[in-house]
C-alpha positions in Angstrom: 161.0 61.5 273.9 161.4 57.8 273.9 159.4 55.0 274.3 159.9 53.6 276.9 158.9 56.3 279.0 155.8 56.5 278.0 152.4 55.8 280.5 150.1 52.6 279.7 146.8 54.6 280.6 144.5 51.9 279.5 146.2 49.2 282.8 146.6 52.2 285.2 142.9 52.6 284.4 142.2 48.8 285.4 143.9 48.5 288.1 143.5 51.8 290.1 140.2 52.2 288.7 139.4 55.3 291.4 142.8 57.1 291.0 142.8 59.7 287.8 145.2 58.2 285.3 149.2 59.6 285.8 151.4 61.6 282.7 153.6 60.6 281.4 157.8 62.0 282.5 157.9 64.0 279.4 155.2 66.4 281.3 157.8 67.2 284.1 160.8 67.7 281.6 162.0 71.4 282.0 160.4 73.7 278.8 164.2 74.7 277.5 166.9 72.1 277.8 170.0 73.5 279.8 171.8 70.8 277.9 171.7 72.1 274.7 175.2 71.5 273.7 176.5 74.8 272.4 177.3 73.4 268.6 178.6 77.5 267.5 181.8 76.7 269.9 184.9 74.1 269.3 184.9 72.4 272.9 188.3 70.5 274.3 187.7 66.6 273.2 186.1 64.4 275.5 186.6 60.9 276.1 185.3 58.0 277.9 188.6 59.2 280.6 187.0 62.4 281.5 183.4 59.9 282.1 185.0 57.9 284.0 186.6 60.4 286.4 183.5 61.8 286.3 181.2 58.3 286.7 183.8 58.4 290.6 183.1 61.7 291.2 179.3 60.9 291.3 180.0 58.3 293.4 181.8 59.3 295.9 179.6 62.0 296.2 176.6 59.4 296.5 178.4 57.6 300.0 179.8 61.2 301.4 176.1 61.8 301.6 175.5 58.2 303.6 177.7 60.4 306.3 176.8 63.6 305.8 173.7 65.7 305.6 172.3 68.4 302.4 173.0 71.6 304.6 177.6 70.3 304.4 177.4 68.8 300.9 174.8 71.3 299.2 177.8 74.1 297.9 180.3 71.5 296.4 177.4 68.5 295.3 176.0 72.3 292.7 179.7 73.2 292.0 179.9 69.9 291.1 177.0 69.4 289.2 177.3 72.7 287.0 180.9 71.5 286.4 179.4 67.9 284.8 177.3 70.4 282.9 179.6 72.3 281.7 181.6 69.5 280.6 179.0 68.1 278.4 177.6 71.3 276.7 180.9 73.1 276.1 183.0 69.7 275.1 183.6 67.9 271.5 182.7 64.3 272.1 181.6 61.6 270.1 177.7 60.5 270.2 179.3 57.5 272.9 180.9 59.4 274.7 178.3 62.1 274.8 175.1 59.7 275.9 177.8 58.0 278.6 178.2 62.1 280.1 174.5 62.6 279.9 174.3 59.7 281.9 176.7 60.7 284.7 175.0 64.5 284.7 171.5 62.5 285.3 173.3 60.6 288.0 174.8 63.8 289.5 171.5 65.7 289.4 169.9 63.0 291.5 171.8 62.7 294.1 172.5 66.8 294.0 168.4 66.8 294.0 168.3 64.4 296.9 171.4 67.0 298.7 169.2 70.0 297.6 165.6 68.6 299.2 167.8 67.3 302.6 169.1 70.7 303.0 165.3 72.6 302.7 165.7 73.6 299.1 162.9 72.0 297.3 162.7 74.5 295.0 165.6 74.3 293.7 165.9 70.3 293.9 163.0 70.1 291.6 165.0 72.2 289.2 168.0 69.7 289.4 165.7 66.7 289.2 163.8 68.1 286.0 167.5 68.3 284.7 168.4 65.7 285.2 165.4 63.6 283.8 166.2 65.4 280.4 169.8 64.2 280.9 168.1 60.4 281.6 166.1 61.1 278.8 167.9 61.7 276.1 170.5 59.3 277.2 167.7 56.5 276.8 168.6 55.3 280.6 165.0 54.6 281.6 166.1 53.4 284.8 167.8 56.3 285.8 164.6 58.8 284.3 162.5 56.4 286.7 164.9 57.2 289.8 164.8 61.0 289.5 160.8 60.9 289.0 160.9 58.8 291.9 162.9 61.2 293.6 161.4 64.2 292.9 158.0 62.1 293.9 159.1 61.4 297.1 160.3 65.2 297.8 156.4 66.3 296.3 154.1 64.1 298.7 156.7 65.2 301.8 156.0 68.4 301.2 152.5 68.8 301.0 151.7 67.7 297.2 151.1 63.8 297.7 148.5 64.0 294.7 151.1 65.1 292.4 153.7 63.3 294.1 151.7 60.2 293.3 151.3 60.8 289.8 154.9 61.1 289.2 155.8 57.6 291.3 153.3 55.5 289.6 154.2 57.1 286.1 158.2 57.2 287.3 157.6 53.0 288.0 155.1 52.8 284.0 158.6 55.0 282.4 160.8 52.5 283.4 159.8 49.1 282.3 159.6 45.3 283.2 162.6 45.4 281.9 164.2 47.4 284.9 166.5 45.9 286.9 164.5 43.8 290.3 166.0 46.3 293.0 165.3 49.3 291.0 161.6 48.2 290.5 161.3 47.4 294.1 162.5 51.0 295.3 160.0 52.4 292.4 157.4 50.4 294.5 158.3 51.3 297.8 157.6 55.6 296.6 154.6 54.6 294.8 153.7 53.0 298.5 155.0 55.8 300.4 152.5 57.9 298.0 150.0 56.3 298.1 150.2 56.4 302.1 150.5 60.7 302.0 147.5 60.4 299.6 145.4 59.5 303.1 142.1 57.2 303.0 141.5 53.7 303.1 141.3 52.9 299.7 145.0 54.7 298.9 146.1 52.3 302.2 145.4 49.5 300.5 146.9 50.8 297.2 150.2 51.3 299.8 150.5 48.1 301.1 149.6 46.2 297.9 152.7 48.2 296.7 154.8 47.3 299.3 153.9 43.7 298.5 154.9 43.9 295.4 158.4 45.6 296.0 159.0 42.8 297.7 158.5 40.3 295.4 160.4 42.3 292.8 163.5 42.1 295.4 162.8 38.3 295.7 164.1 38.3 291.8 167.3 40.1 292.6 170.1 37.6 292.3 174.1 37.3 292.5 174.1 37.9 288.6 171.8 40.1 288.5 173.2 44.0 287.5 171.9 46.5 288.5 173.2 50.3 288.2 175.9 51.6 291.1 173.2 54.1 292.7 171.1 50.8 293.7 173.8 49.9 296.3 171.6 50.7 299.0 168.6 49.1 298.5 168.2 45.8 300.0 165.6 43.7 302.2 166.1 46.1 305.7 165.7 48.9 303.5 162.4 47.7 302.1 161.5 47.0 305.8 161.9 50.5 307.0 159.8 51.8 304.5 157.3 49.4 305.7 157.4 50.1 308.7 157.1 53.8 307.8 153.8 53.2 306.4 152.6 51.6 308.9 153.0 53.7 311.6 151.5 56.9 309.4 148.7 54.6 309.0 148.4 54.5 312.5 149.1 51.1 313.1 152.0 50.3 315.7 151.5 46.9 316.5 153.3 46.2 313.0 155.7 49.3 313.0 157.0 49.0 315.8 159.0 44.9 315.9 159.7 46.3 312.2 161.8 49.1 313.4 163.2 47.9 316.0 164.4 45.1 313.5 166.2 46.8 311.5 167.6 49.5 313.6 168.7 46.7 316.0 171.5 46.6 313.4 171.7 49.6 311.7 174.9 51.4 310.6 175.6 54.3 313.5 177.3 56.2 311.0 174.4 57.6 309.3 173.5 59.7 311.9 171.0 61.3 309.5 169.1 58.2 308.0 169.5 56.7 311.6 167.2 59.7 313.7 164.6 60.0 310.9 164.0 56.2 311.4 163.6 56.2 315.2 161.3 59.1 315.0 158.6 57.1 312.9 159.7 54.9 315.9 159.1 57.4 318.8 155.6 58.3 316.8 154.9 54.0 316.5 155.2 54.3 320.6 153.6 57.4 321.3 150.8 55.2 319.1 150.6 52.5 320.7 150.0 53.9 324.3 153.8 53.7 324.8 154.9 57.6 326.1 158.1 56.0 328.2 159.2 54.5 324.9 158.9 57.1 323.1 160.3 59.6 325.0 163.5 58.2 325.9 163.3 57.0 321.7 162.2 61.0 320.5 165.6 61.7 323.4 167.5 59.7 321.4 166.7 61.1 317.9 166.7 65.1 319.4 170.5 63.7 320.2 171.9 62.7 316.8 170.5 64.9 314.9 171.3 68.2 316.5 174.7 68.9 315.2 172.7 67.3 311.4 172.6 70.0 309.2 169.4 68.3 307.7 166.1 69.8 306.9 164.0 66.5 307.6 165.8 65.6 310.6 164.9 69.0 312.2 161.2 68.7 310.7 160.9 65.0 312.4 162.0 66.3 315.3 158.7 68.9 315.5 156.8 65.4 314.6 157.7 63.7 317.2 157.9 66.3 320.2 154.1 66.9 318.8 153.3 63.3 318.9 154.6 63.4 322.6 153.0 66.7 323.3 149.6 64.6 324.4 151.4 62.9 326.7 152.9 66.2 328.3 151.6 64.7 331.9 154.0 61.7 332.1 157.2 63.0 333.6 159.5 61.0 330.8 157.9 63.1 328.3 157.7 65.8 330.0 161.1 66.3 330.6 161.5 65.4 326.6 159.5 68.4 326.0 161.0 70.8 328.2 164.6 69.9 327.0 163.5 70.7 323.5 162.6 74.3 324.4 
């Protein structure tokens, strides 16, 4: 493992004394390397042309994920990943080309893992993320490794494994290092904030708010001249604002969450149906927490309409969360209508 993935345990203990020291990213890699080249086979020569083609397909899959859900993309995504791994393992290539292939396998694994997670295939997503981690580490791309680890941490936090997710989110941040692009550090800090939020408790809430502040500071360091990987194209102030609002919602602070969500959702790209439904679901819960059941019901109805034909387990789960929260206001006519419509 490269030195860039080592976690500074002493610094973590000083900064977060009440929490256990995080593991290194090496603890999350597969025991057997599925990327080991088949040395006994003379494969076809692979050059930078094939790498460029693969890079374009990977980015195309990212853009497709912006407008399509995991259930729609999972099969072609897995097929693309298998093809890329086979190209690396069976092809004959130089060291430079090999590293670039590994980087593209890592980037592809991140988006495929994300798609699998959205489709509710969490065990498969975890294996894919681990494969991507192995590729990123072998390519010595610690920023990419941080993105893969952070993506897996996010899934762990959302599937009842918040402690594991927190440890991995912190390892992702530290493994990427201080030299990671500002956008990447902002993203990794956002995931740390979410992990602390899901862990629960007052102290974790304080750590979550601190991480959100640090994420905003990191993004402020980004400038037009800052070079960032293509996979960071979606990270901006609006996305950080949404995460902040989600954290406030989970912490039952609706007076902070509602204005933030209304502001960013008022200008959100309506073609991103899944994300729009997801973010509106937090607004519906925040309205309910603010004792505004009529607004919560109207927003919940919009969430249900948007997600009706979206093949995403994440949106389906959020609909269940919203309906459970609305059930506390079942006597309100507007809420009753939404609950009846859901049955």
